C-alpha positions in Angstrom: -0.1 -0.1 0.1 2.5 2.6 1.0 6.6 3.1 0.6 7.3 2.9 4.6 10.9 3.0 6.6 12.0 2.3 9.8 14.8 3.6 12.3 18.1 2.6 11.4 18.6 1.5 15.1 15.6 0.6 16.4 15.8 -0.5 20.3 14.1 -3.6 21.5 11.4 -1.5 23.8 10.6 1.1 21.5 7.9 0.9 18.6 8.7 1.1 14.9 9.4 4.9 13.5 7.2 4.8 10.3 7.9 7.1 7.5 5.6 7.2 4.4 7.2 8.2 1.0 3.9 9.5 -0.5 5.3 10.5 -3.8 7.4 7.3 -4.1 4.2 4.8 -3.2 2.2 7.2 -6.0 4.7 7.2 -8.7 5.4 3.3 -8.5 1.8 2.0 -8.0 0.0 4.6 -9.8 1.3 6.8 -12.0 3.8 4.3 -13.5 2.4 4.5 -16.6 0.1 6.7 -18.3 -2.5 3.9 -19.0 -2.2 2.9 -15.2 -3.4 6.2 -13.9 -6.1 6.1 -16.6 -7.8 3.1 -15.1 -6.9 4.3 -11.7 -8.7 7.2 -11.9 -11.8 5.2 -13.6 -11.8 2.7 -10.9 -12.0 5.7 -8.6 -15.0 7.6 -9.9 -16.9 3.4 -10.5 -16.1 3.4 -6.5 -17.6 6.4 -5.7 -21.1 5.8 -7.8 -21.4 2.6 -6.4 -21.0 4.1 -2.9 -23.6 6.6 -4.2 -25.6 4.0 -4.9 -25.3 2.2 -1.9 -26.5 5.4 -0.1 -29.7 6.2 -2.2 -31.1 2.5 -1.7 -34.7 2.4 -1.5 -36.2 0.3 1.8 -36.7 -3.2 0.7 -40.6 -3.9 -0.1 -42.4 -5.9 3.0 -44.7 -8.8 2.0 -48.7 -8.8 3.8 -47.2 -10.8 6.4 -44.4 -8.9 7.7 -46.0 -5.4 7.5 -49.9 -5.7 7.3 -51.5 -2.6 5.9 -48.2 -1.0 5.7 -47.1 -0.9 8.9 -44.0 -3.1 9.6 -44.1 -5.8 11.9 -41.0 -6.0 15.0 -39.4 -8.5 12.6 -40.4 -6.4 9.9 -38.7 -3.4 11.4 -35.8 -5.6 12.1 -35.7 -6.5 8.3 -35.6 -2.8 7.2 -32.3 -1.9 9.6 -30.6 -5.1 8.1 -31.1 -4.3 4.9 -30.3 -0.4 4.8 -28.6 0.6 1.9 -26.8 3.8 4.0 -26.0 1.1 6.7 -24.6 -1.5 4.6 -22.6 0.5 2.9 -21.3 2.3 5.5 -20.7 -1.1 7.3 -18.3 -2.5 4.2 -16.4 0.6 4.0 -15.6 0.7 7.8 -14.6 -2.7 7.6 -12.6 -2.2 3.9 -10.5 0.7 6.2 -9.9 -1.5 9.1 -8.3 -4.3 6.9 -6.5 -1.5 4.7 -5.2 -0.1 8.1 -4.4 -3.6 9.1 -2.1 -4.8 5.9 -0.4 -1.4 6.2 0.4 -1.9 9.8 2.0 -5.6 9.1 3.6 -4.9 6.2 5.1 -1.8 7.8 6.3 -3.8 11.0 6.7 -7.4 9.3 4.2 -8.5 12.0 1.4 -10.5 10.9 -1.4 -10.3 12.8 -4.0 -12.3 12.4 -5.9 -12.5 9.0 -3.1 -9.5 7.9 -1.6 -11.9 5.5 -3.9 -13.4 3.6 -5.7 -9.7 3.0 -2.5 -8.8 2.0 -2.4 -11.9 -0.6 -5.6 -12.2 -1.7 -7.9 -8.5 -1.4 -5.3 -5.8 -0.7 -2.7 -6.6 -3.5 -2.4 -3.1 -4.4 -4.1 0.6 -5.0 -6.0 -1.5 -7.9 -6.9 -4.9 -5.7 -8.2 -2.6 -2.4 -10.6 -0.5 -4.6 -11.1 -3.1 -6.7 -12.1 -5.6 -3.5 -14.5 -3.1 -2.2 -16.5 -2.1 -5.2 -17.0 -6.3 -6.0 -17.8 -6.4 -1.9 -20.3 -3.5 -2.3 -21.7 -5.0 -5.5 -22.3 -8.7 -4.3 -24.2 -7.4 -1.7 -26.3 -5.0 -3.2 -27.1 -8.2 -5.2 -28.1 -10.6 -2.8 -30.0 -7.4 -0.8 -32.2 -7.3 -4.2 -32.6 -11.3 -4.4 -33.3 -11.3 -0.8 -35.7 -8.6 -1.3 -37.9 -10.0 -3.8 -37.3 -14.0 -2.7 -38.2 -13.9 0.9 -38.8 -10.6 2.6 -41.2 -9.2 -0.2 -42.5 -12.5 -1.2 -46.0 -14.0 -0.7 -46.0 -18.0 0.2 -49.7 -18.5 0.2 -50.9 -21.8 -2.4 -54.8 -20.4 -2.1 -55.6 -19.0 -5.4 -58.3 -16.6 -3.9 -56.0 -15.2 -1.4 -53.4 -14.4 -3.8 -55.4 -12.7 -6.4 -56.2 -10.4 -3.4 -53.0 -9.7 -2.2 -51.2 -9.5 -5.4 -51.6 -6.4 -6.4 -49.7 -5.1 -2.8 -47.2 -8.1 -3.0 -43.7 -6.2 -4.0 -42.2 -9.7 -4.6 -42.3 -13.2 -5.6 -45.5 -15.2 -5.0 -44.2 -18.9 -4.6 -47.5 -20.5 -3.9 -47.5 -21.1 -7.6 -44.8 -23.6 -6.5 -46.6 -24.9 -3.3 -50.1 -25.1 -5.4 -48.1 -27.0 -8.7 -45.8 -29.1 -6.6 -46.9 -32.6 -7.7 -46.8 -31.6 -11.5 -43.3 -30.2 -11.0 -42.3 -33.2 -9.5 -44.3 -36.1 -11.1 -46.2 -34.4 -14.0 -49.9 -36.1 -14.6 -48.9 -39.6 -13.1 -52.1 -41.0 -11.4 -52.2 -39.6 -7.7 -52.8 -43.1 -6.6 -49.7 -44.6 -7.7 -47.7 -41.9 -6.2 -46.5 -44.4 -3.7 -44.2 -46.2 -6.7 -42.3 -42.8 -6.6 -41.4 -42.9 -2.7 -40.6 -46.5 -3.3 -38.3 -45.9 -5.8 -36.8 -43.1 -3.9 -36.6 -44.9 -0.9 -34.7 -48.0 -2.8 -32.2 -44.9 -4.1 -31.3 -43.3 -0.7 -30.6 -46.7 0.6 -28.3 -48.0 -1.4 -26.8 -44.3 -1.2 -26.2 -44.3 2.2 -24.8 -48.0 1.9 -22.2 -46.4 -0.7 -21.5 -43.8 1.5 -20.6 -46.1 4.6 -19.2 -48.4 2.5 -16.8 -45.4 0.8 -15.8 -43.1 3.3 -15.8 -45.0 6.4 -14.3 -48.2 6.4 -17.6 -50.0 7.7 -17.5 -53.7 6.8 -19.5 -52.9 3.6 -16.4 -52.3 2.3 -16.2 -55.7 1.2 -19.3 -55.8 -0.7 -18.5 -52.2 -2.9 -18.7 -54.7 -6.2 -21.9 -55.8 -4.6 -23.1 -52.3 -4.7 -22.2 -51.2 -8.0 -24.2 -53.8 -9.6 -26.9 -53.3 -7.1 -27.1 -49.7 -8.6 -27.0 -50.8 -12.1 -29.7 -53.3 -11.5 -31.7 -50.7 -9.5 -32.3 -48.9 -13.1 -34.8 -51.8 -14.4 -36.3 -52.4 -11.1 -37.2 -48.8 -10.4 -38.4 -48.3 -14.1 -40.5 -51.6 -13.5 -42.0 -50.1 -9.9 -43.2 -46.9 -12.0 -44.6 -47.9 -15.2 -45.9 -51.7 -13.9 -47.4 -53.9 -16.0 -50.5 -54.8 -17.9 -53.3 -56.6 -17.5 -52.9 -59.5 -14.5 -49.3 -58.0 -13.7 -48.1 -56.9 -10.2 -49.0 -53.6 -10.5 -51.1 -51.6 -12.6 -49.4 -50.4 -15.9 -49.0 -46.7 -16.2 -48.2 -45.5 -19.7 -45.0 -43.4 -20.0 -46.8 -40.7 -21.2 -48.5 -39.8 -17.7 -44.9 -39.5 -16.7 -43.3 -35.9 -16.9 -41.3 -33.3 -13.9 -38.4 -33.9 -12.6 -38.8 -37.2 -12.6 -39.1 -37.4 -16.4 -36.1 -35.4 -16.5 -33.9 -38.0 -14.4 -35.3 -40.6 -16.1 -33.9 -40.0 -19.2 -30.6 -38.4 -17.8 -29.8 -41.3 -15.7 -30.7 -44.2 -18.7 -29.1 -41.4 -21.2 -25.6 -41.8 -19.4 -25.6 -45.3 -18.0 -26.3 -46.9 -21.5 -24.2 -44.4 -23.3 -20.9 -44.8 -21.7 -20.1 -48.7 -22.5 -21.6 -47.2 -25.7 -19.1 -44.6 -26.1 -15.8 -46.8 -24.8 -16.8 -49.3 -27.4 -16.5 -46.4 -30.2 -13.4 -44.7 -28.6 -11.7 -48.1 -28.5 -13.0 -48.5 -32.4 -11.8 -45.4 -33.3 -8.4 -46.4 -32.0 -8.4 -49.9 -33.7 -5.6 -51.1 -35.8 -8.0 -54.1 -36.8 -7.1 -54.9 -40.8 -9.5 -56.1 -43.5 -13.1 -57.4 -42.2 -14.1 -59.8 -39.6 -14.7 -63.3 -40.2 -18.4 -63.3 -39.0 -19.4 -59.6 -40.3 -18.2 -61.1 -44.0 -20.3 -64.2 -43.6 -23.1 -61.9 -42.5 -22.5 -59.7 -45.6 -22.7 -62.8 -47.7 -25.8 -63.7 -46.0 -27.5 -60.3 -46.9 -26.6 -60.4 -50.4 -27.9 -63.9 -50.7 -31.2 -62.9 -49.7 -31.2 -59.4 -51.5 -30.3 -61.5 -54.5 -33.2 -64.0 -53.9 -36.1 -61.7 -52.5 -35.1 -58.3 -52.7 -34.2 -58.1 -56.6 -36.4 -55.5 -58.1 -38.9 -57.1 -60.8 -40.2 -53.9 -62.3 -38.7 -50.6 -63.3 -37.3 -49.0 -60.5 -38.1 -44.9 -60.2 -35.9 -41.9 -58.2 -36.4 -38.9 -57.6 -33.2 -36.9 -57.4 -33.5 -33.3 -56.1 -32.0 -30.7 -58.1 -31.1 -27.1 -57.4 -31.6 -23.9 -60.0 -33.9 -26.6 -61.7 -38.0 -26.1 -62.0 -39.2 -28.7 -61.3 -36.4 -28.6 -58.5 -37.3 -33.3 -58.8 -35.1 -34.6 -61.5 -37.1 -37.9 -62.0 -35.4 -41.0 -63.4 -36.9 -44.6 -64.2 -34.0 -47.4 -64.4 -34.8 -50.9 -65.1 -34.0 -53.9 -62.9 -30.8 -54.3 -64.2 -29.6 -51.4 -64.2 -30.7 -50.5 -60.5 -29.2 -53.4 -59.3 -25.6 -52.6 -61.1 -26.2 -48.9 -59.2 -26.2 -50.4 -56.1 -23.2 -52.6 -56.8 -21.5 -49.8 -57.6 -22.2 -48.2 -54.7 -21.3 -50.3 -52.5 -18.3 -51.5 -53.8 -17.0 -47.8 -54.3 -18.0 -47.9 -50.3 -15.9 -50.7 -49.8 -12.8 -49.8 -52.1 -12.4 -46.2 -50.3 -12.6 -48.0 -46.7 -10.4 -50.1 -48.2 -7.6 -47.3 -49.6 -7.7 -44.4 -47.2 -8.2 -47.1 -43.8 -6.9 -50.2 -45.4 -9.5 -52.0 -44.7 -10.6 -51.0 -41.0 -14.1 -51.4 -41.2 -14.4 -50.8 -37.1 -12.6 -47.4 -37.0 -14.6 -46.6 -40.5 -17.4 -47.2 -38.6 -16.6 -45.4 -35.7 -15.5 -42.5 -37.3 -18.7 -42.2 -39.2 -21.4 -42.3 -36.7 -19.1 -40.2 -33.8 -18.3 -37.1 -36.5 -22.3 -37.5 -37.6 -23.7 -37.5 -34.5 -21.4 -34.6 -33.4 -22.1 -32.4 -36.5 -25.6 -32.1 -35.4 -27.6 -30.4 -32.7 -29.5 -32.7 -29.8 -32.7 -31.4 -31.4 -32.2 -33.0 -34.9 -31.3 -36.3 -33.8 -34.2 -36.5 -31.1 -36.2 -35.3 -34.2 -34.6 -37.9 -36.0 -35.7 -40.5 -33.8 -38.9 -39.3 -33.7 -39.5 -39.9 -37.4 -37.1 -42.7 -38.4 -36.9 -45.1 -35.5 -40.2 -46.4 -36.5 -39.1 -46.9 -40.0 -36.5 -49.9 -39.2 -39.3 -51.8 -37.4 -42.3 -54.1 -38.3 -45.4 -52.0 -38.8 -46.6 -54.3 -35.7 -44.3 -52.5 -33.1 -45.4 -49.6 -31.8 -42.5 -47.3 -29.5 -43.7 -44.8 -27.5 -42.5 -41.2 -27.6 -40.3 -41.4 -24.3 -38.3 -44.8 -25.7 -37.4 -42.9 -29.2 -36.1 -39.7 -26.8 -34.0 -42.1 -25.0 -32.7 -43.9 -27.8 -31.6 -40.3 -29.5 -30.1 -38.8 -26.2 -27.7 -42.2 -25.8 -26.6 -41.8 -29.6 -25.6 -38.1 -28.8 -24.3 -39.0 -25.7 -22.2 -41.9 -26.6 -20.6 -39.6 -29.3 -19.0 -37.4 -26.7 -18.1 -39.8 -24.3 -16.2 -41.2 -27.2 -14.3 -38.4 -27.9 -13.7 -37.7 -24.1 -12.9 -41.4 -23.6 -10.2 -41.2 -26.8 -8.6 -38.0 -25.1 -7.9 -40.5 -22.1 -6.3 -43.0 -24.2 -4.3 -40.8 -25.7 -3.1 -39.6 -23.1 -2.0 -43.1 -22.2 2.4 -43.0 -22.1 3.6 -46.1 -24.8 5.4 -47.6 -21.9 2.2 -48.5 -20.4 1.2 -50.6 -23.2 4.9 -52.2 -23.4 4.6 -53.0 -19.6 1.1 -54.9 -20.1 2.8 -56.6 -22.8 6.0 -57.7 -20.8 4.2 -59.3 -17.7 2.0 -61.5 -20.3 -1.4 -59.9 -20.6 -3.5 -60.1 -23.8 -4.9 -57.2 -25.2 -8.0 -57.4 -23.8 -6.3 -57.7 -20.4 -4.0 -55.0 -20.5 -7.1 -52.6 -21.8 -9.6 -53.9 -19.2 -6.7 -53.9 -16.4 -4.9 -51.3 -17.0 -5.1 -48.6 -20.2 -8.9 -47.7 -19.7 -8.7 -47.2 -15.8 -6.1 -45.1 -16.4 -7.8 -43.4 -19.1 -11.0 -42.8 -17.2 -9.4 -41.6 -14.3 -7.7 -38.7 -16.2 -11.0 -37.6 -18.7 -12.9 -37.6 -14.8 -13.7 -33.7 -15.4 -14.5 -34.4 -18.6 -16.7 -37.1 -18.2 -18.8 -35.2 -15.7 -19.0 -32.4 -17.4 -20.5 -34.3 -20.4 -23.0 -35.9 -18.0 -24.4 -32.4 -16.4 -24.7 -31.2 -20.2 -26.9 -34.0 -21.2 -28.8 -33.4 -18.0 -29.4 -29.9 -18.9 -30.2 -30.4 -22.4 -32.9 -32.9 -21.4 -34.8 -29.4 -21.3 -35.1 -30.1 -25.1 -37.3 -32.9 -25.1 -40.3 -31.0 -24.6 -40.0 -29.8 -28.5 -40.9 -32.9 -29.4 -43.8 -33.8 -27.0 -42.5 -34.6 -23.4 -43.7 -33.3 -20.2 -40.1 -32.7 -18.5 -39.7 -29.9 -15.6 -39.2 -27.3 -18.3 -42.2 -28.3 -20.1 -44.3 -28.5 -17.0 -43.0 -25.3 -16.0 -44.3 -23.9 -19.8 -47.7 -25.6 -18.5 -48.1 -24.3 -15.0 -47.9 -20.6 -15.9 -50.7 -20.4 -18.5 -52.9 -21.6 -16.1 -55.3 -18.6 -15.6 -55.0 -18.5 -11.7 -51.4 -17.9 -12.4 -51.3 -15.9 -15.6 -47.5 -13.9 -15.4 -45.8 -15.5 -13.2 -42.6 -16.8 -15.4 -40.0 -15.0 -13.2 -40.9 -17.5 -10.1 -41.7 -20.2 -12.2 -38.4 -20.2 -14.2 -36.5 -19.1 -11.4 -37.3 -22.5 -9.4 -36.9 -24.1 -12.8 -33.5 -22.9 -12.7 -32.2 -23.0 -9.4 -33.9 -27.1 -9.5 -30.8 -27.7 -12.5 -28.4 -25.5 -10.4 -28.6 -27.8 -7.6 -28.2 -31.2 -9.3 -25.7 -29.7 -11.9 -23.5 -28.4 -8.4 -24.4 -31.4 -6.5 -22.6 -33.6 -9.8 -19.6 -30.9 -9.6 -18.8 -31.7 -6.4 -19.3 -35.1 -6.2 -16.9 -35.3 -9.6 -14.4 -32.7 -7.3 -14.1 -35.4 -4.5 -13.3 -38.1 -6.8 -10.9 -36.5 -8.4 -9.3 -35.4 -4.8 -9.4 -39.5 -3.9 -7.8 -40.5 -7.1 -5.3 -37.9 -7.2 -6.2 -36.2 -10.3 -4.1 -33.9 -11.5 -1.3 -34.7 -8.7 0.5 -37.3 -11.0 
């Protein structure tokens, strides 16, 4: 903060003799360059404006509970005092000055009292750092004050629509009754009320497995030896929970609940969990396939292709001329209609197939596995998720028999799995490329086969390296489930849109979407913290 010198011959009992060289301090810290001076002046002006704003803040609005008939209650007066803008601003400035004095004294005497060392290193790094600290602290406190004023002090929590209609004109803050009155919709959508106990049963199963896992991995309890069983139990719990939620048809132990009645947070979690769990092994296989060194077409693939060609030749050969409509541009009409004889059509198909196999053999040395992996990953990563969802809705039924019907939820889940697997594959491939060649050589030296070395040595290290990327993809997938509302599923976001359209809650978009954003943030933050804990336990980034 300042250039300070002491007496050359201080005694043991005398206090330090301080000398402030203001001109040198200003020259070294503020006027060392033209742009430093300009920025410092700008910072001072901005800080002064922020302080003036703090002193001119109006009192927060109080709800009817804190100020009935406009007269604050005792609790309302307390709220007005602790949220007073002038009081908050003065308190922050006072604390800032105390910190500055403490840091200056500690630097002068070389005696780091209390938190002075931390203050100097973190908040009072210089004149610019000190002013920035003051400005940012004031802005953060003002923002918190504004949020609390809207969400708590001036908010109305009644769920009775008639009472809310009366109090709504005089309520300065949020009206959270829209959330309380529609809790079931936000939680499970249109899931039948008489079967909601299934959701509670599923939640109880998850909590039981979670408690057992915490004890097995954190406290060294006797459950430690059952870790592998717990992992398989988690995987088995997914189909069990789906069976509990959906039930069976006539004659089954549980009444069928169609998936078109699922919604809200329940549907969001179901899509996210299934998408993450199922896409992970597919992503691993795609990552390994993209790095495959296999040459030629595997024997079983060749036989399969041969059988398909025989079937096509015997039963699928066209008996009549084939008409193709080829779209064109800069032509009216923009379609070119071509009629091919059966033999010509068969020759055209054969040429296309031969050309594809020739390209694979020429550019990729006949590596079919690598080719398929590359095409799959690049095609999926080249389109947005909403396109994949629309394709799953439209194209998936084409590849199935006409009598087979697939509900929207399964189609969406398939699209999410395909999309997520491509991104996970690239993340895992990055981890595989980071493994030194010596690890592969060491695995071969101890007599492990290729599959064993990959399963026991290479893949665990690769997954450990890319834990942050994998968790980031999981968080992104959880948030991307909001797109399923576009294809007709009532996820959490779609339920929010439905709720704000209700007659008695019209115009309450801020409360609804703030609640939905908070739910997404809680889940995303929880996954992020779990990732950090795993990284710490595995020593990611340390070696």
